[in-house]
N, C-alpha and C positions, 0 to 999 in steps of 0.2 A: 616836797613840799612847796616848791616853787611853782607859781603859776606862770605858764608861757602866755605872754601877752599878744603875741602875733601869730597869725596863721597864714601863710603866705598863699600865693596860687601855685607853688609849684607842689607843695604838701598836698593841696586839694587835689591837684591832677594825680600824685601818687596815690592817693585814697580810692580816689575815683577808679583808677587801674585795679587796686587791688579788689574793689567790689565788683568790678566787670569780671575779674578773675574767677570769682565765686557765686558769680550769679546763677550759675546752671547747678551749684551744690545745694542740697535741702538744707534749712536751717538745723542746726545741731545736727548736722551728719553724722549717723552713728548706725553701725552693723550690730544687730540683735546677735548677744553672745561675744561680741569684741570688747576689748578693754576700753574703758573711758580715758580720753586723752585730755590731761590737765594741762595747760600752758602755765607756767610760772614765770612772769615776768616782773622780776624785782632787781633793785640794786644789790650787787654781791659785791662790789669793789666801791672803793670812794668813800665820800663822806657817809652815807646812808647804808653803808653794807651792813652794820649791825642790826639795823631796821629790818633789811630785807632777811636776813638770816632769822631773825626772831619770828617774822610772820611766816616764813616757810616752816620752821619747828612747830609753830603754834597750829597750822594746817594740818600737817601729816601727824601730829598727835592725836587730833579729832579724827582722823581717818582711822588710826591704829586703834582708837577706842571703839570704834564702829566694827572691828575685827579684820581691818585693812581692805574691806571693801565698802561701797556705797551703793545702794540698792541692790545688792547681791552683785555686783559688777567690780572687777578688777580694775584698779587705776594702774595708767601708764602715764609717767611724767616727762615733761618738755620744759627745759630751763633755758632762759636768755638773761643774761646779765643787761639791764637797761642803762647802767652807768649813770642813773639820773641826767641823762642828756636828751633833751627834747629833739635835737638835730637827729637823732637817730631812732626817735620813736615809732615812725613810721616803718623804717626798714625792720626794724627789731619785732613789732607787732605781726607784720606780715610773714616773718619766718614762722612763727606758730600759726596763725590762721591760714596763709596759704600753703607754704611748705608743709609743716607738719599737720595741717588740718585738724586743730586740737578741738573739742568739743567745749571746753570752757578755759576762758582766761581769767586768771588771777594776777591783778596788780593794779597799781603800784605805790611807791611813796611819793614821787616827785608829782606835783600837779601838772606841770607843763607835759609831762609824758603820758599822764593818764587822760588828759585831754584828747591826744591823739589817738588812744585805745579806746575812748568812747566813740570816738567819730567812727573808727574802721568798725567796732562793734556794732554801731547803729546800721551802718550800711550792709554788714556781712550776715547779721543776724546771729552773730557768736554771742554765747552767754559770757558776761563780764561780771567778775564779782570783785569790788574795789575793798580791799582790806586797809586802806591807809589814806591816801591821798585826800584832803578835804575841800578842794575847790569846789565851789558852790556850782558851777555851771554843768559838771559831770552829770549830776541828777536834777539840774535845773533846765537851762536851755538845751540841753543835749540827752535830757532823760527819755528812757526808752523801755518797753517791757521787759528787753533782756540785760539790762543795767542795773545791777544792785550794789549798794555799798554796806558793809559791815562794821565802819568805824565811826566817823563822825564828820560834820563839816566845820570850817572854819568859823562860820556864823555860830553854830549850836554851841561849840565850846567856850566862846565868850560872851554870849548873850547874858549868861545867869549872872555874871559878876556885876553887872549894872545894877540890877536890883538888890544884891547883897550889899554893895556900898552905899547906896541910896537909903536903904534900912537903917544903916548906922549913921544916918546924918550927913553923908558926905555930899556935897552939892557942886562942887568946883572940881574937875579932874583935867588934867594934861594926858595926852596920849602920844606914845611914841612906837616906832616900828620902823624896819626896813620898808623901802618903797618898792614894794612888789605885791603881787596879787593876793598869796596867802597873808601877809601881815595886814593889807588894807581889808580885807573880810573879815579879818578877826577884829579890827578896830570898829569897823562898821556894826558888827554883831553887837559887841560891847555897848557903844553908843547908842544903840537902838534901845538896848534894855535898860540903860542908864537914864536916858531922857524920858522914856515913859515912866519911870520911877520918880521923875521930877529933878535929875540931875542936869549938869549942862558941861560938855566938853570945853573947856576954855581955849585950848589951844592944840593942834596937832601937829606933831613933830615927825619929821622923817629924816632917815639915813638912806643913802643909796646902798644896796646889796651888793657885797656884803661887809661893807664898812662897820668897822667897830671903833670909830673916832667920836667916842660918847661925851667927852670931856665939855666940848663947848656947849653942848644941846643941856647937860646937867646943870651948867652955869645958868643958863636961860630959864630951866626949870626952878632952880633955887630963888632967881629974881621974882619970878611969879608966884611963888609960894601958893600951890594950888593946895587942895585937902589930900589928893593922893595923885599918884600917876598909874595909868593902865598902859601895858606894854605887851607886844608879841615879838618875842625873840625865842630861839631854840640853840642848842648845841654850844658850839665855841662862842657865839655871838652872846649868849645868854650869860656864859660863864664870866666874860670881858664885863657886860653891862653890872652884874650884881656886885663884882669886886669893884668897878669903879664907882659904883652907887656909895659903897660904904668909905672908900676913900676920899670920897667928895664930902662926907660928912652927912649925908642924907638920910642915912638908915636911922630910923627912931625920930625924925623931923617931919618926913613925908612918906606916907605909905606907898608901897610899891606892890603891884598886883598885876596879874596876867592871865592868860589862859594856860593850862596845863605845862605845855611843852618849855615854859620858861623853867621849870625847875626838873623836868622828867630827863632820867638818864645823865645827869650832871653832878649829883650831890657828891659823888667821891671827889670830884675835882674841887670842893668847896668846903670851907669851913663855916665859922660863925658867921659868915657874911650872909649866908642863905637862910639861916635859923630864923624862922616864925613867918617866912614867905608864904602868902596865901594865892592860890591859885583855884581854877575850876576846869574839871575835866571829866570824862565818862569812867576813869578808873583810877584807883588809888591803893595805897598801903593800908591794911588794917581792915579790908571788907570781910567781916566775919560771917561767912556763910559757908555751908558744907560745900557748895559746888566750887567756891573760890578756893578753899582750903586743899580739896582735893585735886584741883587742876595745878596749883602751885607745887603740891608735893609731886605730882606725876610728871610735871614738866622738868623740876629738878634732878628727879631721878633718869629721865631720858636724854637729857642734855648737859646736865652737871653746871648749870646755871640757873639763877632765879629769873622766873619770867616778868616782863613788863607789859605796858599797855599795847605795845605792837604785837608780841606775842598772843595777847589775849584777841585782838582783832584778827590774827591769823587763824586762830582755833575757833572762833566765831564763823568764819568764813567756810572752814570745813563743815561745822555745825549746820550752817544754812544750806549748803549743798547737799550733804548727807538728809536734810529733811526733805528736801526736794525730789532727790533721788529715790527714796524710800515710798514716796507717794506714787511714783510712777514704776515702781519695782525695775528702776535702772533704765528704762526704755526711754533715752531721751528724745526719740521721735514724737512723743506725746508732748508737743510743745506747749499747747494751751493749759493742759494738766500740770505739767512742770513749772509754768510762770504762776498759776495759781497757787500752787503749794509753797513756791518761795515767798509768795506776797502774803499768805496767810501763816506761815512759820512763826512759832513763838521760841525764841531763843533762851534756853536756860544757861545763861552765860556767866563767867566767873565776875563780871561788871554787874551783874544783876540782870534778871529777865527783861527781854526787850523784844518789841514787834517791828514789823517794817511799815513805814508810812508810805501815802499813795505813789509818792515820787520814788520810794525805793531807798530811803534812807532809816537808819535805826531810830525809833521812838525811844528814848533812853533816860535814864536819871542821869543827871550832871550832877556830881559831887564838888562840895567845897574842901579842899585839902589844904593842910598846913605843913611846911617842912619842920620835923621835929628830929633833929638829929641827922641820919642819912635817910630818912623816909619821907614820903609825901602821904603823911597821917590824914585819912579822912577823917572829917569833922562832923560832917553831916551832908545832907542834900541840899543843893542850890536851887535845882529846880526840878521837879518829877514830870517825868514821861514827856520830854520836850521833843518836839519834832521839827525841824527845819523848815521853813516856810517853802522852800523849792521855788523861788520865783522865777517864772518863765518857764516852768515845765507844763508841757502839753502831751500828755501821754497819749501814743497812737494805739 
């Protein structure tokens, strides 16, 4: 989820070479009757390994529910562990695009890695489906007809909380995040929604990634006495913040809010410290729809573990590709028809039905969730059918 802020000349030359290497290949190179080649480029080791596995499981569950075929074609999987390492992103993407000549790229979690994937996809015409990374540029400045996202943008997951807090009469907020692209985009999304609704961010605080030395900043927050604090943290950093927040005596005195990754996947490591925390995200516990109930049951049966938001995003990537390939009867050489089908797909998702924006982001409901015990319980819809503004997108 970390945005890679630098893109050097060396990487540009490697990508240019990759594009030249496939210049004579037709886009979506595909032989009628052959297997469709799916390139899964996700983290399978390291910090985000659990996310990569959940996305893969979700994708394959969607395929299994289509009888193991999409558009009447068998699938052949090619897998690369991207290690969440931007320095390896170009080489890893080229393994799938150049060496394996996959028809579809699916990935990834780390925003710095997905930026390179998007650049190569743009230059080679390879279909790219992004099942997690929320970096805005992938469907903003780098948007392209062959790049689609089935997850969220950092802006989209945070923007609705601004109005939620303003509607409660909260007017002065301090923001806090790691100093990196993902956190900054999340904070900007919240601030846009909050100021539009009449609020004001009185102070923006940052920590260098991945520092978890929160105490000095919590002392500063206590001295400012804001109405609330909005944060972007995830994983171990979120656990440390929530524990330090209670230890500093701030719980119950100043409201702590965030986008959903503040409390997703960490509640088993926390006790009462997390109780009552509210976040916004496109999925949560207790969505009482037949689709979600069936999905959760089937996922648990298949993989012996409960699904999370990452599994849903992978599942929806499979549903999206299934819709596109059904429309062209598995013939990926029908590029225009395939793109049109993906753009016009209505995905009946466990999160709720969603459609694709002009920039190829989900137009989706964002939920207000509250930690109750060990669940991120959905309390309501914070924003109906929200689309990311995709600033900088000029679709070719």
